[in-house]
C-alpha positions in Angstrom: 34.5 73.6 26.8 32.6 72.5 29.9 30.6 75.7 29.6 27.5 74.7 27.7 26.7 77.6 25.3 23.4 76.0 24.2 20.5 75.5 26.5 18.9 73.0 24.1 21.8 71.1 22.4 20.8 69.4 19.1 22.8 67.0 17.0 21.5 65.2 13.9 21.7 61.4 13.9 22.1 58.7 11.3 20.3 55.5 10.6 20.6 52.3 12.6 22.9 49.8 11.2 23.2 46.1 12.2 24.4 45.9 15.8 24.7 49.7 16.0 21.7 51.2 17.8 22.4 54.8 16.9 24.9 56.8 14.9 25.4 60.4 15.9 26.9 63.1 13.7 27.9 65.9 16.0 27.0 69.4 15.0 29.9 71.8 14.7 30.0 75.2 16.2 32.5 77.9 16.8 33.3 79.0 20.4 35.9 81.6 21.1 37.7 81.1 17.8 37.9 77.3 17.7 35.6 74.6 16.6 33.6 72.4 19.0 31.6 69.3 17.8 28.9 68.1 20.3 27.9 64.5 20.2 25.9 64.3 23.4 23.2 65.0 24.3 21.5 64.1 21.0 17.8 64.0 20.1 17.6 60.2 20.0 20.1 59.6 22.8 20.7 61.7 25.9 23.3 59.5 27.6 25.7 56.6 27.0 26.0 55.0 30.5 26.7 58.0 32.8 28.1 60.2 30.0 25.6 63.0 29.3 27.8 65.5 27.5 30.5 64.9 24.9 32.4 67.7 23.1 35.3 67.5 20.7 37.5 70.7 21.0 39.4 71.4 17.8 41.8 70.6 16.3 42.4 74.3 16.1 45.5 76.5 15.7 45.7 79.4 18.1 47.8 82.2 16.8 50.2 84.4 18.8 48.4 86.4 21.4 45.3 84.2 21.0 43.8 81.8 23.5 40.7 80.5 25.1 38.9 82.4 27.9 36.0 80.6 29.3 35.0 82.8 32.3 34.0 81.3 35.7 30.8 79.4 35.5 29.0 76.9 37.7 28.1 73.2 37.6 26.0 70.8 39.7 25.2 67.1 39.6 28.1 66.0 37.4 31.8 65.4 37.0 33.8 66.8 34.1 36.6 64.9 32.4 39.1 67.0 30.3 41.3 64.8 28.1 43.7 66.6 25.7 45.6 65.3 22.6 47.3 68.6 22.0 47.8 71.9 23.8 47.1 73.0 27.3 44.3 74.6 29.4 44.7 76.5 32.7 42.0 75.3 35.1 41.0 77.3 38.2 38.1 76.4 40.4 36.4 77.5 43.6 38.2 74.9 45.7 41.5 76.8 45.0 42.8 74.5 42.4 45.1 76.1 39.8 46.6 73.6 37.4 47.5 73.5 33.7 45.8 70.5 32.0 48.2 68.8 29.6 47.8 65.9 27.0 47.2 62.4 28.3 46.4 63.3 31.9 43.0 62.9 33.5 41.5 65.9 35.2 38.3 64.9 37.0 36.3 67.7 38.5 33.4 66.6 40.7 30.7 69.3 40.9 28.4 67.5 43.3 26.2 70.2 45.1 28.2 73.0 43.3 31.5 74.2 42.0 32.7 77.1 39.8 35.6 77.0 37.5 37.3 78.8 34.5 39.3 77.5 31.6 41.8 79.8 29.9 45.0 79.8 28.0 48.0 80.7 30.2 49.6 84.0 29.4 53.0 82.5 28.7 51.5 80.2 26.1 49.9 83.1 24.2 53.4 84.3 23.2 53.6 81.8 20.3 51.2 79.8 18.1 49.8 76.6 19.6 47.5 73.7 18.8 44.4 72.7 20.8 42.7 69.3 20.4 40.9 67.3 23.0 37.6 65.9 24.4 35.5 67.1 27.3 32.8 65.0 28.8 30.3 65.4 31.6 29.5 62.3 33.7 26.2 62.5 35.5 26.3 61.6 39.2 23.9 58.9 40.6 21.0 60.1 42.8 22.9 59.2 46.0 25.9 61.3 45.0 24.3 64.4 43.5 25.0 66.5 46.6 28.5 65.1 47.3 31.2 67.6 48.2 32.9 69.2 45.2 36.4 67.8 44.5 39.2 68.0 41.8 41.5 65.0 41.1 44.5 65.0 38.7 46.0 61.8 37.4 49.1 62.1 35.3 49.4 60.2 32.0 51.8 57.6 33.4 49.5 56.6 36.2 46.8 55.3 33.8 46.8 51.7 32.6 48.3 51.2 29.2 47.4 48.0 27.2 49.4 47.3 24.1 49.6 44.5 21.5 48.4 43.3 18.1 48.7 46.8 16.5 46.8 48.7 19.2 47.6 50.9 22.2 44.8 51.5 24.7 45.0 53.9 27.6 42.2 53.4 30.2 41.1 56.8 31.3 38.4 55.9 33.8 36.6 52.9 35.1 37.3 49.3 34.2 37.7 47.3 30.9 39.7 44.4 29.5 40.8 43.3 33.0 42.3 46.7 33.9 41.1 49.4 36.2 42.0 53.1 36.2 42.9 54.9 39.5 40.2 57.6 39.0 37.5 57.3 41.7 34.0 57.1 40.0 30.5 57.0 41.4 29.0 54.4 39.1 30.2 51.5 37.0 31.7 52.9 33.8 34.6 52.8 31.3 36.4 55.4 29.2 39.4 54.6 27.1 41.6 56.1 24.4 42.7 53.6 21.7 45.2 54.1 18.9 44.9 51.4 16.1 47.3 50.6 13.4 45.8 50.0 9.9 43.7 47.0 10.0 44.0 46.4 13.8 40.9 45.4 15.7 39.6 45.9 19.2 36.6 44.3 20.9 34.2 46.4 23.0 34.6 45.5 26.6 32.2 42.9 28.1 30.3 43.5 31.3 29.0 47.0 30.5 25.4 47.6 29.6 25.8 50.8 27.6 28.7 51.1 25.1 29.7 53.7 22.5 32.6 54.6 20.3 33.7 58.0 19.0 36.2 58.3 16.1 38.7 61.2 16.5 41.1 60.3 13.8 41.1 58.0 10.7 38.2 55.6 10.2 36.9 52.3 11.5 34.8 49.4 10.2 32.0 48.0 12.3 29.4 45.5 11.2 30.3 46.0 7.5 30.0 49.8 7.7 32.8 52.4 7.6 32.7 55.4 9.9 35.1 58.3 9.6 36.3 60.8 12.2 33.6 62.8 13.9 31.1 60.0 14.3 29.7 58.3 17.5 28.3 54.9 17.3 26.1 53.4 20.2 25.7 49.7 20.4 22.9 47.4 21.5 23.4 45.9 25.0 24.8 42.4 25.1 26.1 42.2 21.5 29.6 41.1 21.0 31.1 43.9 18.9 34.6 44.5 17.5 35.8 47.4 15.3 38.8 47.5 12.9 40.8 50.4 11.8 40.8 51.5 8.1 43.9 51.7 5.9 45.1 55.0 7.6 44.7 53.6 11.1 42.4 55.2 13.7 42.2 56.8 17.1 39.0 56.3 19.0 37.4 56.8 22.4 35.4 54.0 23.9 32.9 54.9 26.6 29.9 53.6 28.5 28.7 51.9 31.7 25.5 51.2 33.6 22.3 53.0 32.6 20.6 55.3 35.2 17.3 54.6 36.8 15.8 57.6 35.0 16.6 60.5 32.7 18.6 63.5 33.8 17.5 67.1 33.4 20.1 69.3 31.8 19.9 73.1 31.7 22.9 75.3 30.8 25.7 73.8 33.0 23.5 72.0 35.4 22.6 68.3 35.5 20.1 66.9 38.0 17.5 64.2 38.7 14.8 66.8 39.2 13.7 70.2 37.9 13.6 71.5 41.5 17.4 71.0 41.9 18.0 72.9 38.6 15.8 75.8 39.8 17.6 76.0 43.2 21.0 76.2 41.4 19.7 78.8 39.0 18.5 81.0 41.9 21.8 80.6 43.8 23.9 81.7 40.7 21.5 84.5 40.0 21.9 85.9 43.6 25.7 86.0 43.2 26.5 85.8 46.9 30.1 84.7 46.3 31.1 85.0 50.0 28.3 83.2 51.8 26.2 81.6 49.0 26.2 78.2 47.4 28.7 79.1 44.7 32.1 80.8 45.0 34.4 82.3 42.4 37.8 80.8 41.8 40.6 82.5 43.7 42.8 84.3 41.2 40.0 84.5 38.6 37.2 86.3 40.4 37.0 89.5 38.5 34.3 88.3 36.1 31.9 85.5 35.5 29.3 84.2 33.0 25.8 85.5 34.0 22.8 83.1 34.2 21.1 82.9 30.8 17.8 84.7 30.4 15.9 81.6 29.3 
């Protein structure tokens, strides 16, 4: 989930191959009864374009009376993108947003100077078994927009560009690629796309983006003579013309990237910033817990509990 349970995330990486700069094998962990695989940040690669955090949630089966309950927690300096394949998540935030996130839609929460939100399974959905499978990413905000006002934007599935043909179906989630542009407002040049490929179908990585990566969620793909199965992220050298092809079972992949930042980002718990001072200020504000007059507020309708600031 968008709550980062590890202060020092670590993922093992593979060897460089041909045009592939880095291969990341996410480390699996269990959070609240379902599996999460974290690809970013990794020891050899903190970001891909503006993407600084990449989690695969599930696939997991939630039994009757089960669900996820990520209590209210804060963010600064980033935007979160929740993109589901299966299931639903009830999102509430300190702006007053209360919305159930469903498969195929884009839910873009801009933290800016500060926002608090929770992610839970709605009570009515707990009455029967359900599947949960999706991806959650953090997009770091450029220096000029770190203190922007918090915001939440929902874009339904049908509002996103859909490119089809030659055995592939590509939905552009954010940014611009292959001559299309998504309606989601972003703060830096980027692209993020969901592609389903029939067996043997190919797709080129979009030109015009400095940083580019691919994450395989289903099936397998072949790139530069190598085969990569589900649960792998490949990051490519800037400027290379690269295409990937689905294996005999087909594939589903997420393609992502954009312009690189002018410097690294600091990441601590749920905070991302261009300086340690910004992180310390956010830590102090959450520790004080002045929900009425302070920097952070609890979500209306979900203000009975929250995740405390970690000790370290």
